[in-house]
N, C-alpha and C positions, 0 to 999 in steps of 0.2 A: 660646359658651364654647369655649375651645381644648380639643381632645380630649386633648392631651398633659397639660394641667394637671388636667382632670377625671379622666383615667385614673389619674394618679398619686395623686390623692385617694382614688379608689376602691381602688387597690392598697393604699394605706395602711390603709384600713379592713379589707380582706381579711387583711393581715398582722397587724393587731391581733387579729382574731378567731382567726387561726391560733395566735397566741401564747397567747391565752386558752384555746383548746382544748388545746394542748400542755401548758400549765401545769396544767390540770385533770387531764390524763392522768398527768402526772408525779406530781402530788399524790396521785392515786388509787393509783398504783403504790407510792409510799413510805408510804402511810397506815398500813399495819400496823406499820412500823418506827417511825414518828413517834408513833403513837397511844399508845405505852407510856410516853412521857415524862410526868413528873408535872405539868408546866405545863398540859397539856390537861385535867387533872382538878381543877385548882385552882378555888377559888370565884371569883377575879377573872376568869379566862377564861370560866367558865360564865356570869358576869354580863354580860361585855362581848362575847361571841361574836356575838349577833344584831345589836346596834348597829354593831359593826365591819363586818360583812358589808353591812348596809344602807348605811352611810356610804361604803364602798368602791364599791359599785355606783353610788350617786348621784354620787360624785366622778368616776368614770370616764365616766359619761354626760354630766356637765357639761363635762368636758374635751373630749369628742368634739364636742358641740354648739358649744362656743365656737370650737374649731379650724375646724370646718366653716363657721361664720358668718364668721370672719375671712378664711378662704380665698375664700369667695364674694365678700366685699366687696373683697378685693384684686383678684380677677378683674374685677369690675365697674369698679373704678377704672382698671385697665389698658385695658379696652375703651374707656372714656370718653377717656382720654388719647390712645389711638391714633386714635379717630374725630376728635377735635379737632385732632390734628396733621395729619390728612389734609384738614382743612377741611370735614368732614361735620357735619351737624346731629345732635347726640346728645340724646335725650330719654329720661328715666326716667319710668315710668308714674305714680309718686307725685308728681312735680312736672312736670306737663305743662300749662302755661297755654294753649297753642295748641290742645289737643285732638287732637294727632296720634295718640296712642295709641288713643283711642276710634275715630277714623276708620279706622285700620289694623285694629282689631278687627272693626269692622263689615264692612270689605272681606273679611277672612278668613272670617268667618262666612257671608258671602254666597256665597263660592266653595265653602266646605266646611261646609254647614249642619248636618251631623250631629255636629260637634265644637263644644265651647265653649272659647274661648281666654282665656288670662290672659297678657297681654303684659307683660314685665318692663321692657324697654327697646328702643329702636329707633334706628337710625342712617340718616338720609336721605343717600344717597351722591350721587344725581343727581335733579334735578327738571326739569320741562319736558315735552317730548314723551314721554319715557320716564322713569318713576319707578323708581329702584332703591332699595329699602329693605332693610336688614339688621335683623333683630330677634331677640330672645330671648324665648321664651314657653314656657308649659306649656299643655297642652290635655287635654281628656277627652271621651269620647264621651257625648253626651247620652242620657239614659235615655228610652226610649219613642219614639225617632226611628228609623224603619225604615232599614236600611242599603241603599244603592243599589248594585246590581250593576254592575260595569264593562262586562260583555258582556251585553246584553239577550238574553233567551231567544228562540230562533228559532221 
């Protein structure tokens, strides 16, 4: 993933949370002045207050998830187009008839046995005597596997 695009997405989330925080601070500051209006004491508002809040939260979360999903799909398509324009072999983990993803996963887990890998996609840049493979993945440390020290005790 391109750091610039991933960073801009992360910045967008930070800005959104900052706006939510500032909005709640401003609302809290003006609450005493706003609370005296008759609309807040009307039966309609008292009936619709909780459903409005719940709907707003669900709508905001849905918008965030949808935007994040579209952004990641756009990034994946850009990676695929770039790899294919360079003449590289591009493989997505969910559609891998050749088994390249599982082979790469086995190699990674052989080298780094304390981690479990989930490979999203890979690009085979060069084959032959030296294999160059670019890949996108998630990993997590396996539970119960002792960590190996880099410097053995003397």
